[in-house]
Backbone bond lengths (Angstrom), bond angles and torsions (degrees), N, CA, C in turn:
res aa  C-N    CA-C-N  psi(-1)  N-CA   C-N-CA  omega(-1)  CA-C   N-CA-C  phi
1 M - - - 1.458 - - 1.489 108.43 -
2 A 1.407 112.95 128.89 1.437 118.73 -172.34 1.518 107.27 -92.53
3 T 1.290 116.82 138.50 1.405 126.96 179.40 1.484 111.57 -118.01
4 I 1.260 122.24 131.29 1.425 123.93 -178.61 1.525 108.71 -115.93
5 Y 1.317 119.05 120.90 1.414 121.47 -178.67 1.546 111.58 -97.25
6 Y 1.306 114.51 134.26 1.495 121.73 -178.34 1.480 111.25 -115.04
7 H 1.266 122.14 133.31 1.452 120.42 175.90 1.513 106.39 -127.09
8 P 1.425 117.64 129.40 1.438 118.26 -170.76 1.515 111.84 -72.14
9 S 1.338 120.55 -16.23 1.472 119.70 178.05 1.548 114.81 -67.91
10 L 1.322 114.47 -11.98 1.422 121.41 -178.98 1.579 108.76 -65.65
11 F 1.356 113.90 -29.67 1.491 119.89 -177.06 1.511 113.60 -98.93
12 L 1.279 115.63 -2.06 1.461 121.15 -172.80 1.521 112.23 -111.55
13 S 1.306 120.67 5.51 1.494 122.76 -178.85 1.503 108.40 -71.75
14 S 1.373 115.90 150.53 1.461 121.17 -179.01 1.475 109.23 -106.00
15 T 1.284 116.77 130.75 1.486 120.78 174.67 1.532 106.44 -131.14
16 F 1.352 116.84 132.00 1.397 125.81 -176.54 1.547 108.35 -119.32
17 F 1.228 120.00 135.03 1.463 127.78 175.95 1.499 110.25 -118.33
18 M 1.378 117.62 126.56 1.434 121.91 176.46 1.504 106.42 -118.05
19 S 1.354 114.92 121.27 1.466 123.21 176.62 1.550 110.29 52.60
20 N 1.335 115.51 -165.55 1.394 117.87 -176.32 1.527 110.94 -97.00
21 E 1.349 118.37 -12.04 1.471 120.66 -173.26 1.527 112.09 -94.25
22 T 1.287 116.79 -28.00 1.534 118.50 -168.01 1.543 107.06 -128.96
23 S 1.315 115.16 136.55 1.464 116.68 173.33 1.561 106.02 -137.26
24 F 1.303 113.34 139.61 1.415 123.90 -176.75 1.542 107.96 -116.52
25 N 1.364 116.26 133.64 1.458 120.71 174.19 1.498 105.43 -112.92
26 Y 1.323 116.58 113.25 1.451 122.26 -176.38 1.530 109.44 -122.93
27 S 1.358 116.28 128.52 1.447 121.65 177.65 1.496 104.69 -147.16
28 D 1.342 113.10 123.32 1.449 123.11 174.62 1.516 109.53 -101.25
29 S 1.376 118.17 105.40 1.417 120.55 -173.16 1.576 113.59 -65.96
30 T 1.276 118.24 -30.73 1.498 118.03 -179.69 1.570 107.83 -73.51
31 N 1.255 119.41 -38.52 1.462 118.13 177.22 1.548 112.96 -70.47
32 D 1.296 116.67 -36.59 1.420 118.74 176.51 1.528 111.39 -64.51
33 H 1.320 116.86 -40.69 1.451 121.62 173.49 1.483 114.85 -54.95
34 I 1.332 115.12 -47.85 1.418 122.69 179.07 1.539 112.36 -63.88
35 V 1.319 114.77 -45.70 1.504 120.23 175.68 1.508 111.64 -60.35
36 N 1.358 115.33 -46.56 1.451 117.14 177.84 1.520 114.65 -60.46
37 L 1.381 116.82 -40.57 1.440 121.48 177.13 1.522 110.25 -64.29
38 F 1.265 118.67 -42.61 1.473 123.04 176.50 1.520 112.00 -59.68
39 I 1.344 116.48 -45.14 1.447 120.74 179.90 1.527 109.12 -63.10
40 L 1.354 115.82 -44.36 1.492 120.16 -178.25 1.520 110.27 -61.32
41 I 1.260 117.89 -42.10 1.491 120.78 -176.81 1.506 107.05 -69.93
42 A 1.339 120.57 -39.98 1.483 123.04 177.82 1.529 108.81 -61.62
43 V 1.313 118.11 -42.99 1.477 120.25 -179.20 1.464 111.74 -64.18
44 W 1.360 115.84 -43.28 1.452 122.73 177.80 1.542 110.57 -59.58
45 I 1.337 116.30 -42.52 1.533 118.50 -177.28 1.543 107.71 -70.06
46 V 1.266 119.42 -39.69 1.457 118.37 -176.38 1.602 109.96 -72.04
47 L 1.351 115.56 -37.40 1.487 117.85 179.50 1.529 109.33 -69.79
48 I 1.325 120.33 -38.53 1.494 119.19 179.13 1.478 111.52 -68.04
49 I 1.335 119.08 -41.33 1.425 121.37 175.90 1.540 109.19 -61.77
50 T 1.247 119.59 -45.30 1.456 123.25 177.11 1.523 110.14 -58.84
51 I 1.299 120.10 -48.75 1.499 122.12 176.45 1.526 113.09 -57.36
52 V 1.321 117.52 -47.39 1.416 120.13 -177.16 1.526 112.82 -68.48
53 F 1.337 116.35 -52.68 1.510 116.41 -176.48 1.574 108.55 -73.74
54 G 1.302 121.21 -36.36 1.443 123.32 179.46 1.457 112.15 -62.25
55 T 1.326 118.84 -46.98 1.452 123.83 -178.94 1.554 108.19 -68.68
56 T 1.275 122.21 -42.34 1.395 123.83 178.53 1.520 113.42 -64.78
57 G 1.300 117.50 -43.39 1.447 125.98 -175.99 1.568 106.79 -69.71
58 N 1.306 117.66 -49.24 1.480 117.71 179.29 1.539 113.97 -67.27
59 I 1.239 118.74 -35.58 1.435 118.34 173.00 1.586 113.34 -63.60
60 L 1.368 115.09 -39.32 1.448 116.85 175.98 1.507 113.55 -66.11
61 V 1.397 118.35 -38.83 1.472 122.84 175.29 1.574 109.52 -60.77
62 L 1.298 115.79 -45.09 1.504 118.38 -178.45 1.481 109.55 -66.98
63 Y 1.294 121.63 -39.73 1.477 126.14 176.19 1.538 109.21 -57.56
64 V 1.264 116.95 -48.78 1.478 119.29 -175.09 1.506 109.49 -74.54
65 Y 1.235 121.24 -41.04 1.516 120.38 -175.24 1.553 113.16 -81.71
66 I 1.333 117.98 -27.51 1.459 119.48 177.88 1.485 112.27 -70.52
67 N 1.420 116.46 -28.18 1.476 118.21 177.46 1.554 110.32 -77.11
68 R 1.297 119.53 -15.30 1.485 121.64 175.74 1.511 109.07 -80.35
69 N 1.348 114.46 137.94 1.462 117.64 179.88 1.510 106.58 -118.51
70 D 1.337 116.51 71.15 1.472 120.04 173.80 1.507 110.23 -124.33
71 N 1.198 117.02 158.51 1.471 124.76 -175.17 1.568 110.85 -110.55
72 R 1.274 117.16 44.76 1.460 121.09 177.28 1.516 108.12 -92.94
73 T 1.267 113.66 148.72 1.541 119.03 179.78 1.499 109.87 -66.88
74 S 1.279 118.55 -41.73 1.453 121.64 -178.32 1.514 110.75 -60.10
75 T 1.308 120.87 -40.01 1.462 122.00 176.71 1.458 114.47 -68.16
76 F 1.328 114.74 -37.97 1.456 118.48 175.37 1.565 111.93 -62.14
77 F 1.298 114.66 -47.88 1.467 118.48 -179.06 1.486 114.06 -63.95
78 I 1.380 118.22 -37.19 1.361 124.28 177.64 1.605 112.39 -64.12
79 K 1.360 112.95 -41.09 1.405 117.18 176.82 1.521 112.04 -64.23
80 M 1.287 117.21 -42.38 1.483 120.84 179.12 1.496 109.55 -67.35
81 L 1.296 120.11 -41.55 1.495 121.55 179.50 1.590 109.19 -65.58
82 A 1.223 122.73 -39.98 1.459 125.42 178.40 1.530 108.72 -67.41
83 F 1.322 119.38 -40.19 1.420 121.61 175.36 1.557 115.36 -62.89
84 V 1.346 114.71 -44.02 1.452 117.75 178.65 1.481 111.56 -70.01
85 D 1.369 118.32 -40.19 1.457 120.79 176.68 1.590 111.07 -62.13
86 L 1.280 115.64 -36.05 1.424 119.44 -178.03 1.583 109.63 -69.38
87 I 1.313 115.31 -33.33 1.497 118.08 173.73 1.529 110.70 -64.99
88 I 1.369 115.43 -40.69 1.424 120.29 178.15 1.546 111.37 -61.33
89 C 1.287 115.44 -46.61 1.439 120.22 -175.76 1.574 111.93 -68.13
90 L 1.285 113.58 -36.99 1.510 116.35 -175.84 1.605 112.26 -85.82
91 L 1.320 116.77 -26.88 1.476 117.17 -177.08 1.534 114.98 -113.85
92 L 1.320 116.68 -43.87 1.508 119.44 -175.86 1.493 111.94 -74.39
93 A 1.372 118.72 -48.97 1.406 122.09 -179.91 1.539 113.91 -59.27
94 P 1.292 124.33 -41.62 1.454 122.10 174.08 1.532 113.30 -62.68
95 L 1.323 114.93 -34.09 1.486 117.85 176.36 1.507 109.82 -68.20
96 E 1.311 119.69 -34.41 1.452 122.70 172.00 1.496 109.35 -59.09
97 L 1.362 117.87 -47.37 1.460 119.17 -179.23 1.538 111.94 -59.86
98 Y 1.347 115.11 -40.74 1.453 119.64 178.78 1.577 111.77 -61.72
99 Q 1.346 113.50 -42.54 1.432 120.14 -175.84 1.549 110.02 -67.85
100 T 1.368 117.10 -44.67 1.460 119.90 179.31 1.461 113.25 -66.01
101 T 1.359 117.37 -27.42 1.478 118.32 -178.64 1.552 110.35 -83.75
102 T 1.329 118.84 -49.75 1.428 118.24 -179.89 1.491 114.96 -88.74
103 G 1.310 121.05 -32.75 1.447 122.18 -179.33 1.546 112.36 76.49
104 I 1.316 118.13 20.46 1.448 123.89 -173.43 1.544 105.61 -106.28
105 Y 1.345 114.69 133.51 1.437 121.02 170.71 1.511 105.55 -120.66
106 N 1.281 120.13 103.83 1.490 120.24 173.44 1.465 108.38 -100.98
107 E 1.306 122.39 176.26 1.401 128.19 -170.51 1.595 108.06 -63.05
108 F 1.290 118.13 -45.52 1.498 121.20 -178.37 1.524 108.61 -63.75
109 F 1.276 118.23 -41.57 1.504 124.08 -175.29 1.529 103.96 -62.76
110 C 1.282 119.52 -49.37 1.519 124.49 -172.58 1.513 106.74 -64.11
111 K 1.282 121.75 -38.34 1.482 122.11 -179.40 1.519 110.73 -68.90
112 I 1.305 116.49 -49.53 1.475 122.69 179.74 1.493 110.35 -61.89
113 Y 1.354 115.32 -46.32 1.492 117.60 -178.60 1.475 111.06 -68.20
114 G 1.337 123.86 -34.89 1.458 123.22 173.72 1.522 112.93 -63.29
115 F 1.326 113.69 -43.27 1.538 117.70 -179.86 1.518 107.36 -62.87
116 L 1.348 119.28 -51.17 1.497 120.94 -174.94 1.503 108.32 -65.69
117 N 1.264 120.56 -38.99 1.461 121.48 -178.89 1.592 113.02 -58.69
118 T 1.338 115.25 -24.41 1.510 117.04 172.17 1.494 114.74 -64.11
119 H 1.319 116.89 -20.61 1.451 124.80 178.71 1.553 108.45 -71.51
120 V 1.270 118.46 -28.38 1.521 118.95 174.15 1.513 110.02 -71.38
121 L 1.339 120.39 -38.56 1.430 121.78 173.95 1.532 111.50 -65.50
122 Y 1.344 115.74 -38.17 1.447 120.01 178.70 1.540 111.65 -64.78
123 S 1.356 116.23 -39.32 1.426 121.61 178.42 1.529 108.50 -64.37
124 T 1.323 120.13 -43.17 1.473 122.90 175.86 1.518 108.85 -58.90
125 F 1.402 117.47 -44.22 1.481 118.42 -176.31 1.538 106.97 -64.54
126 L 1.307 119.03 -36.11 1.520 118.03 -176.67 1.486 107.92 -69.89
127 I 1.306 121.86 -37.77 1.434 125.93 178.17 1.519 109.06 -59.37
128 T 1.331 115.39 -47.72 1.394 121.55 178.91 1.569 111.89 -62.10
129 T 1.302 116.76 -40.91 1.436 121.42 179.40 1.484 109.50 -67.64
130 I 1.338 120.00 -36.44 1.448 121.37 176.69 1.535 110.89 -64.64
131 A 1.335 116.04 -38.44 1.462 120.53 177.66 1.499 112.05 -61.59
132 F 1.418 114.83 -45.08 1.521 118.09 176.49 1.542 108.30 -65.09
133 D 1.205 120.96 -39.99 1.530 120.22 -177.06 1.569 106.97 -65.42
134 R 1.278 119.96 -42.48 1.497 123.29 179.92 1.576 107.01 -66.87
135 Y 1.278 116.34 -40.60 1.541 118.49 178.67 1.525 112.16 -60.68
136 F 1.282 113.28 -45.46 1.581 122.10 179.05 1.538 108.08 -61.27
137 C 1.349 114.14 -45.13 1.532 118.42 -177.00 1.510 111.81 -66.59
138 I 1.311 118.31 -30.19 1.487 123.01 -175.47 1.519 107.85 -84.29
139 C 1.383 114.89 -50.07 1.503 118.13 -176.88 1.449 115.18 -72.43
140 W 1.272 116.01 -33.91 1.526 119.08 -176.64 1.569 106.85 -132.01
141 P 1.341 114.03 76.85 1.502 115.03 -171.20 1.569 112.26 -76.02
142 L 1.293 118.67 -17.11 1.472 120.80 175.85 1.437 116.08 -85.38
143 Y 1.279 119.36 -11.43 1.508 124.65 179.41 1.530 114.49 -106.83
144 K 1.273 115.30 139.17 1.471 119.75 177.05 1.525 108.04 -97.48
145 I 1.315 117.77 87.59 1.377 120.72 -177.15 1.580 111.69 -80.44
146 I 1.358 115.76 -44.46 1.477 117.26 171.33 1.504 107.56 -107.64
147 T 1.293 117.50 107.14 1.420 121.66 174.86 1.521 111.11 -89.06
148 I 1.291 117.39 171.39 1.466 121.80 -178.88 1.538 111.33 -60.53
149 H 1.309 114.79 -36.10 1.483 119.05 179.00 1.515 110.35 -72.02
150 R 1.298 120.18 -37.58 1.429 124.02 175.50 1.533 110.39 -65.79
151 A 1.333 115.00 -41.16 1.482 120.65 -179.94 1.559 111.05 -64.15
152 R 1.288 117.74 -36.97 1.381 124.68 -179.52 1.623 108.73 -70.88
153 A 1.304 111.93 -39.53 1.488 116.20 176.14 1.564 114.24 -68.90
154 I 1.365 113.42 -35.39 1.527 116.61 176.40 1.539 109.58 -64.03
155 V 1.386 115.01 -42.01 1.463 116.36 -179.88 1.487 113.75 -68.70
156 A 1.370 114.67 -34.50 1.447 119.89 -177.18 1.497 110.85 -70.23
157 I 1.360 116.03 -41.85 1.450 123.01 -177.81 1.530 111.47 -69.65
158 S 1.295 116.85 -38.20 1.444 123.34 -179.51 1.578 110.12 -72.40
């Protein structure tokens, strides 16, 4: 099993070039360590806030919309978007925390991370679909362009 190690300081080294004749390579390891620690703490704070508020918000949206018994396309798309975003908050964000802490990509992590990362694209697709649905409802209010059956088919195919 192959393991790839990633270290954030590889991307934070400083290189300065002066004219065409002289080049200086300067790296202060103590400053790099402090900057890397600051970035790691900032990423942790942002991810933890995202997990807490995202999970809470999506659970509340699902609670409110699951108790509704209507067959509108907007309700269906909002339920699906809340479900997909809940999966992202519960599964993908903790994997991001693990990766930023350890910096290890093993084979299992890469497969799970790749699979869960498709949910981000799916969430984007659902937002785009909601925008099209709202556009059709506003521009052609007398026509049912996206029905509930078409909405379910769009979600199933994607």
